[in-house]
C-alpha positions as CSV (number, residue, x, y, z in Angstrom):
1,M,261.1,-57.7,-32.9
2,R,257.3,-58.7,-34.6
3,R,257.1,-60.5,-30.7
4,D,257.4,-57.1,-29.1
5,L,255.2,-55.5,-31.8
6,E,252.7,-58.3,-31.2
7,R,253.2,-58.6,-26.9
8,E,252.7,-54.5,-27.8
9,R,249.6,-54.9,-29.7
10,E,248.2,-57.5,-27.6
11,F,249.4,-55.5,-24.2
12,K,247.3,-52.4,-25.6
13,R,243.9,-54.8,-26.6
14,R,244.3,-56.1,-23.0
15,E,244.9,-52.4,-21.9
16,A,242.1,-51.7,-24.0
17,A,239.8,-54.1,-22.8
18,E,240.1,-53.6,-19.4
19,N,239.6,-50.1,-20.2
20,E,236.8,-51.0,-22.1
21,E,235.6,-53.4,-18.9
22,A,236.7,-50.4,-16.5
23,L,234.8,-47.7,-18.1
24,R,231.8,-50.4,-19.0
25,R,231.9,-51.5,-14.6
26,G,232.1,-47.2,-14.3
27,E,229.6,-47.0,-16.1
28,R,226.9,-50.2,-14.7
29,E,228.3,-48.7,-11.1
30,L,227.0,-45.1,-12.5
31,L,224.0,-45.9,-13.6
32,E,223.6,-48.4,-10.6
33,K,224.4,-45.3,-8.4
34,N,221.8,-43.2,-9.8
35,R,219.4,-46.1,-9.8
36,R,220.1,-46.0,-6.2
37,L,220.1,-42.2,-5.9
38,A,216.9,-41.7,-7.7
39,D,215.4,-44.6,-5.1
40,E,216.8,-42.7,-2.4
41,K,215.3,-39.6,-4.2
42,W,212.1,-40.9,-4.5
43,R,212.2,-43.4,-1.6
44,A,213.3,-39.7,0.0
45,E,210.1,-37.3,-1.5
46,K,207.9,-40.6,-0.6
47,E,208.4,-40.5,2.6
48,A,208.6,-36.5,2.8
49,E,205.3,-36.8,1.2
50,E,203.7,-39.3,4.0
51,Q,204.9,-37.3,6.7
52,A,203.1,-34.1,4.5
53,R,200.0,-36.4,4.5
54,E,200.5,-37.7,8.5
55,R,200.5,-34.1,9.3
56,S,198.2,-32.1,7.5
57,R,196.5,-35.5,8.6
58,R,197.1,-34.4,12.3
59,E,196.6,-30.9,11.9
60,Q,193.2,-31.9,10.6
61,E,193.0,-33.8,13.9
62,K,193.8,-31.7,15.7
63,K,191.7,-28.7,13.8
64,K,188.9,-31.2,14.3
65,A,189.1,-31.6,18.1
66,A,189.3,-28.2,18.2
67,E,186.5,-26.9,16.7
68,E,184.3,-29.7,18.7
69,K,185.8,-28.5,22.2
70,R,184.3,-25.6,21.0
71,R,181.4,-26.8,20.2
72,A,181.1,-28.5,23.4
73,E,182.2,-25.0,25.2
74,R,179.6,-23.4,23.2
75,E,177.1,-25.6,23.7
76,A,178.1,-25.9,27.2
77,E,178.1,-21.9,27.9
78,E,174.6,-22.1,26.0
79,R,173.4,-24.3,28.5
80,A,174.7,-22.2,31.0
81,R,173.4,-19.4,30.0
82,E,170.5,-20.6,29.1
83,R,170.0,-22.2,32.8
84,S,171.0,-18.6,34.3
85,R,168.4,-17.5,32.0
86,R,165.6,-19.2,33.7
87,E,166.9,-19.0,37.2
88,H,166.1,-15.4,36.3
89,E,162.9,-15.5,35.1
90,K,162.0,-17.6,38.1
91,K,163.9,-15.2,40.3
92,M,161.9,-12.2,38.5
93,A,158.7,-14.3,38.7
94,A,158.8,-14.8,42.7
95,E,160.2,-11.0,42.9
96,E,157.6,-9.5,41.3
97,A,155.1,-12.2,42.4
98,R,156.3,-10.9,46.5
99,T,155.9,-7.3,45.1
100,R,152.7,-8.1,43.9
101,E,151.9,-9.5,47.6
102,V,152.9,-6.1,49.0
103,E,151.6,-4.3,47.2
104,R,148.4,-6.3,48.2
105,Q,148.8,-5.9,51.6
106,S,150.3,-2.1,51.6
107,K,146.4,-1.3,49.8
108,A,144.5,-3.7,51.9
109,E,146.9,-1.9,55.4
110,Y,146.2,1.3,53.6
111,E,142.1,0.7,53.1
112,R,141.8,-0.5,56.4
113,Q,143.4,2.7,57.9
114,L,141.7,4.7,55.4
115,Q,138.4,3.6,56.5
116,E,139.4,3.5,60.4
117,R,139.8,7.3,59.1
118,L,136.8,8.0,57.2
119,D,134.9,6.1,60.5
120,Q,136.6,8.6,62.9
121,D,135.8,11.2,61.3
122,M,132.3,10.5,60.1
123,Q,132.4,9.6,64.4
124,I,133.4,12.9,65.0
125,M,131.1,14.7,62.8
126,I,128.1,13.0,63.8
127,Q,129.5,13.7,68.0
128,K,129.8,17.1,66.8
129,S,126.7,17.2,65.4
130,L,124.9,16.1,68.1
131,D,126.9,18.4,70.7
132,E,126.0,21.3,68.8
133,A,122.3,20.2,68.3
134,A,122.3,19.8,72.2
135,R,123.8,23.1,73.0
136,K,121.4,24.6,70.5
137,K,118.5,22.9,72.4
138,K,120.3,24.3,75.5
139,E,120.5,27.3,74.8
140,E,116.6,27.7,72.9
141,E,115.7,26.1,76.7
142,E,117.5,29.3,78.7
143,E,116.5,31.8,76.2
144,M,113.2,30.2,76.4
145,Q,113.4,30.4,80.6
146,R,114.8,34.2,80.6
147,A,111.9,35.3,78.1
148,L,109.4,33.7,80.6
149,R,111.5,35.6,83.5
150,E,111.5,38.7,81.9
151,S,107.4,38.0,81.0
152,A,107.0,37.5,84.8
153,R,109.1,40.0,85.6
154,L,106.8,42.4,83.5
155,E,103.9,41.1,84.8
156,H,105.0,41.8,88.3
157,M,105.9,45.2,87.7
158,E,102.7,46.1,85.6
159,R,100.5,44.2,88.5
160,K,101.6,46.0,91.2
161,Y,102.0,49.3,89.2
162,Q,98.3,48.7,88.9
163,E,97.6,47.7,92.7
164,D,99.9,51.5,93.1
165,A,97.6,53.1,91.2
166,I,94.2,51.8,92.8
167,R,95.7,52.6,96.1
168,S,96.5,56.3,95.4
169,T,92.9,56.6,94.0
170,R,91.4,55.4,97.0
171,T,93.2,57.5,99.1
172,D,92.1,60.3,96.8
173,V,88.5,59.8,97.4
174,P,87.4,61.9,99.7
175,I,85.8,61.0,103.0
176,R,82.0,60.6,103.7
177,T,80.4,61.8,106.8
178,A,78.2,59.0,106.9
179,A,79.1,55.5,108.7
180,P,79.9,53.1,106.1
181,P,76.9,50.1,106.5
182,S,78.2,47.2,108.5
183,P,79.4,44.7,107.0
184,P,77.2,41.8,107.2
185,A,77.8,39.1,109.9
186,T,80.3,36.5,109.1
187,P,78.7,33.1,109.5
188,P,80.5,30.6,112.2
189,M,83.3,28.7,111.2
190,K,84.5,25.1,111.5
191,S,87.4,25.9,111.4
192,M,90.9,28.5,111.9
193,P,90.8,31.1,109.4
194,P,93.8,31.6,107.5
195,P,95.7,34.2,108.4
196,P,96.2,37.3,106.7
197,P,98.0,38.3,103.7
198,P,101.3,39.8,104.7
199,A,101.4,43.5,103.8
200,P,102.5,45.0,100.4
201,A,105.9,45.7,100.4
202,P,106.3,49.5,99.1
203,V,105.7,49.5,95.7
204,P,108.6,51.0,93.4
205,K,108.9,53.4,90.9
206,P,108.1,52.1,87.2
207,A,111.8,50.9,85.9
208,V,112.3,51.0,82.1
209,A,112.3,47.4,81.1
210,K,115.5,46.6,80.1
211,S,116.2,43.6,77.6
212,A,119.1,40.9,79.2
213,P,122.3,41.1,77.9
214,R,122.8,39.4,74.1
215,P,124.5,36.1,75.4
216,P,128.3,35.7,73.9
217,P,128.4,34.1,70.4
218,A,129.0,30.7,70.4
219,P,132.8,29.8,70.2
220,K,133.4,27.9,66.6
221,P,134.3,24.4,67.0
222,A,137.9,23.3,66.9
223,T,138.7,22.2,63.3
224,V,139.7,17.8,63.7
225,S,143.0,18.0,61.6
226,R,143.7,15.1,59.8
227,E,146.6,12.8,61.2
228,T,149.0,12.6,58.2
229,N,151.0,8.6,58.4
230,Y,153.9,9.4,56.6
231,A,154.8,5.8,56.4
232,L,151.7,5.0,53.5
233,P,153.2,4.4,50.7
234,P,151.8,6.4,47.1
235,V,149.2,3.8,46.4
236,G,145.8,3.3,45.0
237,E,144.6,6.7,42.8
238,Q,146.9,10.0,43.0
239,K,146.8,13.0,42.6
240,I,149.3,15.1,40.5
241,G,150.4,18.3,41.7
242,R,152.4,21.5,41.1
243,F,155.6,19.7,41.6
244,K,157.7,18.8,38.2
245,L,160.6,16.3,38.0
246,G,162.4,17.1,34.6
247,G,159.6,18.3,32.3
248,R,156.9,16.2,34.3
249,S,154.7,16.5,37.0
250,V,154.4,14.3,39.9
251,P,152.2,12.6,42.5
252,I,152.3,14.5,45.3
253,H,151.9,13.1,49.0
254,E,149.3,13.8,51.3
255,S,151.0,16.1,53.5
256,Q,151.7,17.9,50.6
257,D,147.9,19.1,50.1
258,I,147.6,22.0,51.5
259,P,144.1,23.2,50.2
260,D,144.8,27.1,51.8
261,T,147.6,27.9,50.1
262,P,147.1,30.5,47.6
263,T,147.8,28.7,43.8
264,T,149.3,32.2,42.7
265,S,149.5,35.9,43.9
266,G,146.6,38.2,44.0
267,I,149.7,41.2,43.4
268,P,150.1,41.0,39.4
269,M,153.9,41.0,38.7
270,S,153.1,43.6,36.5
271,P,151.5,46.8,36.1
272,S,148.2,46.5,33.9
273,S,147.9,50.6,33.0
274,P,151.1,52.3,32.3
275,A,152.2,55.3,35.0
276,P,150.2,58.9,34.6
277,F,152.0,61.6,32.2
278,A,153.7,63.7,35.3
279,R,155.7,67.3,34.9
280,L,158.8,67.4,36.2
281,G,159.3,70.8,38.0
282,G,157.2,72.8,39.9
283,A,154.0,73.4,39.3
284,I,152.7,76.6,36.6
285,A,150.1,78.7,37.7
286,P,147.3,80.3,35.2
287,S,148.7,84.1,35.2
288,D,152.5,83.0,34.2
289,M,151.4,81.7,30.7
290,P,152.0,83.4,28.2
291,I,149.3,85.5,25.5
292,M,149.7,84.5,21.8
293,R,147.8,85.7,19.0
294,E,147.0,82.7,17.0
295,L,146.1,83.5,13.0
296,K,143.9,82.1,10.9
297,G,145.2,78.5,9.1
298,Q,147.6,78.1,11.8
299,V,149.2,74.4,11.6
300,P,148.4,72.6,15.4
301,P,151.7,72.1,16.9
302,V,152.3,68.1,16.8
303,V,153.6,66.0,20.0
304,P,157.1,64.7,20.2
305,A,157.1,61.3,20.4
306,A,159.3,61.9,23.8
307,M,156.1,63.7,25.8
308,D,153.2,61.2,25.0
309,S,152.3,59.3,27.2
310,K,151.2,56.5,25.4
311,A,153.9,56.3,22.5
312,G,155.1,53.0,22.2
313,L,152.3,51.0,24.6
314,R,151.1,47.7,23.3
315,K,147.4,47.4,23.4
316,T,145.3,45.4,25.4
317,G,144.0,42.2,24.2
318,G,140.7,42.1,26.3
319,P,137.8,45.1,26.0
320,R,138.3,48.0,29.2
321,K,135.9,47.0,31.9
322,V,133.8,49.1,33.3
323,P,134.2,51.7,35.9
324,P,131.8,51.4,38.5
325,P,129.1,54.2,38.7
326,V,130.2,57.3,40.6
327,P,127.9,57.7,43.3
328,E,125.5,61.4,43.8
329,R,127.2,64.0,46.2
330,M,125.1,66.1,48.0
331,G,126.7,70.0,47.8
332,V,129.9,70.8,45.7
333,D,133.4,69.4,47.3
334,P,136.0,72.0,47.2
335,K,139.0,69.9,46.1
336,L,136.4,68.8,43.4
337,A,136.0,72.2,42.1
338,A,139.1,73.7,42.8
339,L,140.4,71.4,40.1
340,L,138.2,71.9,37.6
341,A,138.6,75.3,37.8
342,K,142.2,74.6,37.0
343,Q,141.4,72.4,34.2
344,R,139.4,74.7,32.6
345,A,141.7,77.6,32.9
346,W,144.6,75.4,31.3
347,E,142.5,73.4,28.4
348,P,142.4,75.5,24.5
349,E,139.5,76.8,23.5
350,D,137.2,75.5,20.5
351,D,137.9,75.5,17.2
352,D,134.5,76.8,16.4
353,E,134.5,79.6,18.6
354,M,138.2,80.8,17.4
355,G,136.3,80.3,14.0
356,A,133.7,82.6,14.5
357,K,136.2,85.2,16.4
358,T,137.9,85.3,13.2
359,V,138.1,89.1,11.1
360,T,137.1,89.1,7.7
361,P,139.2,89.5,5.1
362,P,141.4,92.1,4.7
363,E,142.7,90.3,7.7
364,S,144.0,92.2,10.5
365,P,146.5,91.0,13.8
366,S,144.9,93.4,15.5
367,G,141.2,92.3,15.5
368,I,142.8,88.8,16.1
369,Q,141.6,88.1,20.2
370,A,144.7,86.4,22.6
371,R,143.8,82.8,23.7
372,R,146.0,80.8,26.3
373,L,149.0,78.4,25.1
374,S,148.1,74.7,26.2
375,P,150.8,73.0,28.2
376,V,152.3,71.4,25.2
377,E,152.4,74.5,23.1
378,F,154.2,76.0,26.1
379,D,156.6,73.5,26.4
380,I,157.4,74.1,22.9
381,K,157.9,77.8,23.3
382,R,159.7,77.7,26.2
383,K,162.4,75.4,24.6
384,S,162.6,76.5,20.8
385,G,162.5,80.2,22.4
386,W,159.9,83.2,22.3
387,K,160.2,84.6,18.9
388,K,157.3,86.9,17.3
389,E,155.6,85.0,14.9
390,E,155.3,86.5,11.1
391,D,152.4,87.1,9.5
């Protein structure tokens, strides 16, 4: 039994030792496993860090390569832009030089044509002056020859008239009975005598010398119109005309410069003075005007604005022009006399004359003389009604 107990104890001790050994072995395995896991984790983390660093390095390299590429592209673009700018500047300089050359040639051609035109105009003017001088000289010579012929004709007629007068006086002398003395003996002539003068023609009646008809007026020389070249560009000094482009005045072409064209119309757009006041209806004779008695101190009627012809008119800024003097006429114009008589019949009497005709107090309406109404008073009375005035 003791052996069994010892055997059991030994077995338990051995089992406990095995268990302890298994536990220590398990702990060692666990520690080894944990160490191995830790090593693997550390190695994995290190590899992850290495991969992250490698990845970041590759990204940095990519970014750097992309930045370098962008910088290279930007530099290439700047070089291309600079090259295109230089080419554009060269092209613009060549175009400007070509434009200046074309303008210079055009200006030279324009000046040449202008000089040729001026020379032609000068030649035409010289030729016209020479023709005018020759025409005047020819007219003077013709006038001189006409005057000489007229003077010779008048002198011939006067000589004929004197010869006729002398011949008529010779025929009127009475015939004497005594024989006239014999003429002296003619000396012997060595040659044949000259033929006798021809018999004078019958003397016509002395006619009144008429002046020769005046020559017709010389025709005016035709104005030489300057030809306008529409192909010439507007170079040189330009003339600003009446045309506008927006708010700016533009130069005009030589063909548009017409000096005979009036700038403004001679007829004003609006009348400078108001129209005369006209009465509507028929004419009113002086006999149709009613007679109205006027009392002393009566207020003169007020002319309404509707009937005033000058109401609401704007005053002119400048002074009125003095009308031209009216020429004096001999005699009396019947129309003017009738108009003056009609105007005198319509004019009211003066206040001084009316004051002189008033009666002394006590006032009596029967002693006041009647007067004729003015046109305005007549219209007012006609519109308001013919009522008897109160004293």
